[in-house]
C-alpha positions as CSV (number, residue, x, y, z in Angstrom):
1,M,91.3,43.2,87.7
2,R,93.6,41.4,90.1
3,A,95.1,39.7,87.0
4,L,96.4,43.1,86.1
5,G,97.7,43.8,89.6
6,V,95.7,47.0,90.0
7,D,92.4,47.5,91.8
8,D,91.1,50.4,89.8
9,P,92.5,50.4,86.2
10,K,92.9,53.8,84.5
11,V,93.7,53.0,80.9
12,A,95.3,54.7,78.0
13,V,96.3,53.2,74.6
14,V,100.0,53.7,73.7
15,A,100.2,53.2,69.9
16,I,103.8,52.8,68.8
17,D,105.0,53.9,65.4
18,C,101.8,53.3,63.4
19,H,103.3,55.6,60.8
20,R,104.0,55.5,57.1
21,G,107.7,54.8,57.7
22,H,106.7,51.2,58.6
23,L,103.2,50.7,57.3
24,D,103.0,52.5,53.9
25,P,104.9,50.4,51.3
26,M,104.9,53.4,49.0
27,V,107.2,55.5,51.2
28,A,108.4,53.3,54.1
29,T,112.1,53.2,54.8
30,M,111.7,50.2,57.2
31,P,108.7,48.5,55.7
32,A,106.6,45.7,57.1
33,S,105.3,43.3,54.5
34,R,102.2,44.6,52.7
35,E,100.1,41.9,54.4
36,V,101.3,42.8,57.9
37,A,100.9,46.6,57.2
38,E,97.4,46.3,56.0
39,R,96.3,43.9,58.7
40,L,97.9,45.9,61.5
41,T,96.6,49.3,60.3
42,E,93.0,48.0,60.2
43,A,93.3,46.2,63.5
44,N,94.5,49.3,65.2
45,R,91.9,51.5,63.6
46,L,89.1,49.3,64.9
47,F,90.7,49.0,68.3
48,F,91.2,52.7,68.7
49,E,87.5,53.4,67.7
50,S,86.4,50.9,70.4
51,C,88.6,52.5,73.0
52,R,87.5,56.1,72.1
53,A,83.9,54.9,72.6
54,L,84.8,54.1,76.2
55,S,86.6,57.4,76.7
56,I,90.0,55.7,76.8
57,P,92.7,58.1,75.6
58,V,94.8,57.2,72.6
59,I,98.4,58.3,72.6
60,H,100.4,58.0,69.4
61,L,104.2,57.7,69.5
62,V,106.0,58.6,66.3
63,T,109.7,58.2,65.6
64,R,111.2,61.4,64.1
65,Y,114.9,62.4,63.8
66,R,116.3,65.9,63.0
67,D,119.2,64.4,61.1
68,E,121.4,61.4,60.7
69,A,123.6,62.4,63.6
70,E,120.7,61.7,66.0
71,I,120.5,58.2,64.6
72,S,124.2,57.4,64.3
73,M,124.9,57.8,68.0
74,N,123.6,54.3,68.4
75,P,126.4,51.8,67.6
76,F,124.2,48.9,66.8
77,W,122.3,50.9,64.2
78,R,125.6,52.0,62.6
79,M,126.4,48.3,62.2
80,R,123.0,47.6,60.7
81,A,123.5,50.3,58.1
82,D,126.4,48.3,56.7
83,D,124.5,45.1,56.3
84,P,122.5,44.9,53.0
85,D,120.5,42.0,54.3
86,A,119.3,43.6,57.6
87,T,115.7,44.7,58.0
88,R,117.2,47.9,59.5
89,K,119.6,48.6,56.7
90,N,117.9,52.0,56.0
91,V,118.1,53.1,59.6
92,M,120.2,56.2,58.7
93,R,117.4,57.7,56.6
94,H,114.5,56.4,58.6
95,N,111.8,58.9,59.6
96,L,113.9,62.1,59.1
97,Y,112.1,65.4,59.7
98,G,109.9,66.3,56.8
99,S,109.8,62.8,55.3
100,P,106.4,61.3,54.6
101,G,107.2,58.3,56.8
102,T,106.8,60.5,59.9
103,T,103.0,60.8,59.4
104,I,100.5,58.5,61.1
105,M,98.7,56.1,58.8
106,P,95.4,57.5,57.4
107,G,92.4,56.7,59.6
108,L,94.3,56.2,62.8
109,L,94.5,59.7,64.2
110,K,91.4,61.4,65.4
111,V,90.6,64.7,67.1
112,G,91.2,64.3,70.9
113,D,94.1,61.9,70.5
114,S,97.6,62.8,71.7
115,V,100.6,62.7,69.5
116,I,104.2,62.5,70.8
117,D,106.6,62.7,67.9
118,T,110.0,63.1,69.7
119,K,110.6,59.3,69.9
120,K,114.2,58.5,68.8
121,R,114.9,55.1,70.4
122,Y,113.1,51.8,70.9
123,D,112.0,52.8,74.4
124,C,109.1,55.3,74.0
125,F,109.9,56.9,77.4
126,V,113.4,57.9,76.4
127,G,113.6,61.6,75.3
128,T,109.8,62.0,75.2
129,D,107.1,63.4,77.5
130,L,105.1,60.2,77.4
131,E,105.2,59.7,81.2
132,F,104.1,63.3,81.8
133,R,101.1,62.6,79.5
134,L,100.3,59.3,81.3
135,K,100.5,60.9,84.7
136,S,98.4,63.9,83.7
137,L,95.7,61.5,82.6
138,G,95.9,59.4,85.8
139,V,96.9,56.3,83.9
140,N,98.1,53.2,85.7
141,T,97.4,50.6,82.9
142,I,98.6,50.7,79.3
143,F,97.0,49.0,76.3
144,M,100.0,48.8,74.0
145,T,99.8,48.4,70.2
146,G,102.1,49.0,67.2
147,I,105.3,47.9,65.6
148,N,107.8,46.2,66.0
149,T,106.8,43.6,68.6
150,N,110.4,42.6,69.1
151,S,112.0,46.0,69.4
152,C,109.9,49.1,70.2
153,V,107.0,47.3,71.7
154,L,109.2,45.0,73.8
155,A,111.5,47.8,74.9
156,T,108.6,50.1,75.8
157,A,106.7,47.4,77.7
158,I,109.8,46.7,79.7
159,A,110.2,50.4,80.4
160,A,106.6,50.7,81.5
161,N,106.8,47.7,83.7
162,V,109.9,49.1,85.6
163,R,107.9,52.3,86.1
164,D,105.2,50.3,87.7
165,Y,102.5,50.5,85.1
166,S,100.3,47.5,84.4
167,V,101.1,46.5,80.8
168,V,98.6,44.9,78.4
169,V,100.0,44.2,75.0
170,I,97.2,43.9,72.4
171,E,98.6,40.9,70.5
172,D,96.5,41.2,67.4
173,C,97.4,44.9,67.2
174,V,101.2,44.4,67.3
175,D,103.4,42.9,64.6
176,T,106.9,43.2,63.1
177,M,108.8,43.8,59.9
178,D,111.0,40.8,61.0
179,T,109.8,37.2,61.2
180,R,106.9,35.5,62.9
181,D,109.4,33.8,65.2
182,H,110.7,37.2,66.3
183,H,107.1,38.3,67.0
184,D,106.2,35.2,68.9
185,A,109.5,35.2,70.9
186,A,108.8,38.8,72.0
187,L,105.3,38.0,73.1
188,L,106.7,35.1,75.1
189,C,109.2,37.3,76.9
190,L,106.5,39.9,77.6
191,R,104.0,37.4,79.1
192,T,106.8,35.8,81.2
193,A,108.2,38.9,82.9
194,F,106.6,42.2,81.9
195,G,102.9,42.2,81.4
196,V,99.9,40.3,80.0
197,T,98.6,39.9,76.4
198,M,95.1,40.1,75.2
199,V,93.4,40.2,71.9
200,A,91.6,43.5,71.1
201,K,88.1,42.1,71.8
202,E,89.2,40.8,75.2
203,A,90.8,44.2,76.1
204,V,87.7,46.2,75.1
205,A,85.4,43.8,77.0
206,A,87.7,44.0,80.1
207,A,87.7,47.8,79.9
208,R,83.9,47.9,79.6
209,Q,83.6,45.6,82.6
210,W,85.9,47.8,84.7
211,Q,83.7,50.8,83.9
212,Q,80.4,48.9,84.6
213,G,81.9,47.8,87.9
214,G,82.5,51.5,88.9
215,H,86.1,51.7,87.7
216,Q,85.6,54.6,85.3
217,N,88.5,55.7,83.1
218,G,89.5,59.4,83.3
219,D,88.2,61.7,80.6
220,A,90.1,61.6,77.3
221,A,92.1,64.8,76.6
C-alpha cells in the first residue's frame, strides 16, 4: 500500500473512451486497429467484472460534442483536420451528439456503473463532474483504463496526480490508435512522474489484499 502512497486505498475504475467512436471499426471516426480494439474491449470487460466483484465502482468517461464548434475551439485539432495522414484527421466529426460512436462498447456497461458523457478534451476532469463523483464515493486511488494511452489516458493521469489522487494505469487495459512507440512512451512518462502501472491481474490481486487487510472499498453506486 505504501507503494501507492496511501494508507487506506479507496478505489474506483476510471474507464476512458471505451466507446464505439474508437473501438468499433464499423462506425469509428477515430478507429484503433481492429486487433487493438478487440483486445482492449475484451481486456476491459474482464477487468470491470473482476472489479465489480470486489465492489469497486466503475466510472465510464465518454467523449461527446454538441457540434463542430465545441471541437474547433482547439487550435491543434483544427490543424489535424487539414492533415490527411493524421490519425486525428476526422476530429471535426468525432463523437457528435446522436452519432453511434458515442455509445459504450457492448458488454462493458453494467447496471450500477456511472457514466459521464460530457468529456470534450483529453483531460477527463475538464468540463465534467468526474471529481464530484470520485469525492462522493470517497475515492483516493484510481484504476485507469481506456484509449488513447498517449493522449486522454496520459492527460487524465496527470490531472489526477496534480489533484492528489493515487494513479494506477492498468497497462494491459490501455492502448492507442497511434503506434506502439507512442503507447510505450506514454507509459514511461506515467511511471516516471505521475503514477504506477500494473497489469489487470496485479491490480485485482492488490485490491483484494487491501480488502482482506481491512481496507474495504466504499459501496459501489
